[in-house]
C-alpha positions, 0 to 999 in steps of 0.5 A: 463509534469511536472518533476514528470511525465518525471521523474516517482518520486513525484514531490513537487505539489504530496505531499505538503499539501494547506492551510486549508479551511474555515470550510464548505467549498467545495474546487474545485473537490476533493477527499477522500480514505482511506485506513484502513489495518491490520497495518496503517489507511492512508487517502488522500484527493486530486485534481487532476492534468494532470494525477496525483494529488496534496494533499491538506491533507494526515493523518497515523497512524499505528494501529495495526488492526490486532495484535493478529488476527493470532491467536485468528482469530478475532480482538482485542477490544484495535485494534479495538478502536485504529482504530476507533479513527484514523478513527474518525480523518480522518471522520473530515478532509472529513467532513472539507474537504467535497471532490466530491467523497470519498471510505473508504476501508478495507483490509486483517485483516476484511477480514479474521476477525470472527467479521470483519463485526461487526467491519465495522458496529461499524465504521459506528456507531461512525464514519459515514464513510463507509469502503467497505471490498474489495477482494484480487484482487481489493487490487491487481488492486489498488495497481498496479495504485497507482504506475503506474508512477514508472513503466520503460517502457523501459523495458518489464515487472514489478513485483508489491509487496504490502506487508500489515501487514495481506497479501502480492499482487503480480501482474505482469505486461504486460508493451508490452500491448498498454494499457498501453499508456492511463494507466491513463485512465484506470479503475485498473482492466483493466490495464494489469496484467497478474497475480495476487496474494494474500497470507493471510501473511502480516509483522504482521502475518508473525512476530507473526508466527516467533517469532524474538529470540537473534540479528543476527539469520540468522536461523530465518530470513532463516526460514521466507523467506521458508515459503513465498517462499513456500505461493507463490509457481507457479502462474499461467498465470505467464509463459510467463513474465518468460523470460522477467526476464530472460533476464534482461528486468523486474524490481520489485516494492516495496511498503510497510511501511517495505520497505520504510524503508530499502530504508531510512537505505540505503539511511543514512536517519538522518529522513524519507524524502518521495521525496528521498524515493519515487521512489528510484531504488535500486539493490538486494544486496542494499535490501541485505545490508539493510536487513543483518545491521538491522538482526544484531540489535536488536528490540531496536537499530532497533527503533533507526533508524530515518526511522524505529522507535519503531512502524516498529522496531518489523515488518521491518525484516519481510518485508525485508524478504517478499522482499527477498523471491519474489527475490529469486523465480524472480530474477532481478537486479532492485528494485523501491520502492513505496511510493505509493499503495492502496489509491492513485490507489483509489484516481485514480480510482475515478477520473477516474470514469465517473459521468453518469456511477456513478449515474446508479450505484446509481440508483440501490442502490449503497451508494451514500458516503462513509460518512455519514455527521454529525451536 
């Protein structure tokens, strides 16, 4: 077992990219995953390594595809241009690496936009990538799959909180289920997720709904927290796991750029360091203290923070409000920070898929790849 597997933290083998290969040369057993969210476009290309994988190339860019979507119901032209430009970079990297399998997905922005399907067609025409708009349920399952090595198996239950730009997914995981022993071999749909919910509110849509006022406006912040608590409400199927939270035998996992930014602020990092943030344990008090530090700053001061920057300065407090709402509804002392999630879950699902089952699906008409080769 590697150090990363023993501690649940990402070791060097999970993040260090390999040297570039000659154009057109196929590397052995590579897999690629692209996640186009409401705020970010992310790519990972990796090779299997034990229960995890070794990243050979990655790409991430904030594109704000969902800018204005909550007001208009449509994807904005400039936002779509930004996303296509980022996806074109992803497609070029994929063609150069030539992975055995690739999956490219889009989430809440494309799900909810009236022109989401038209945008997917444009992406295919201009980049060769065939995006699949996945359901909220699959998004929740993939996020849990991507965070498996961060689950504390000494506890009874965990709540995985995936805070996106346009939606937030909560998944309650039963850590006592026997399937956890072989969880790394299971497809995401077979993981012991006892209950889940997706609300169509993320950091972008929440920040747009509640525009920021003066620095230190606690009433504004509290309004966001209460809005999220109302949106989550009571979730069917969660009652059997409530005693674990009441007894201190459960923990949260928070996966999002806003939550990793809070962790970087808590550590007082001079520059973002994934190896220090991914897998970090925070207390509820730590999270609230980091949010309070940001609340008394204006957007310009937050933009100057090295782990936030101008792209997240107007969104990070919305993310903190979502996390605080969850912590108030499901109190527990410990939260683990995850600089991983859906795209890592996509990769692991691809690696676990048996070739025979994939061939049968292809025979029924499924697309053989998510990118069209170009000359």
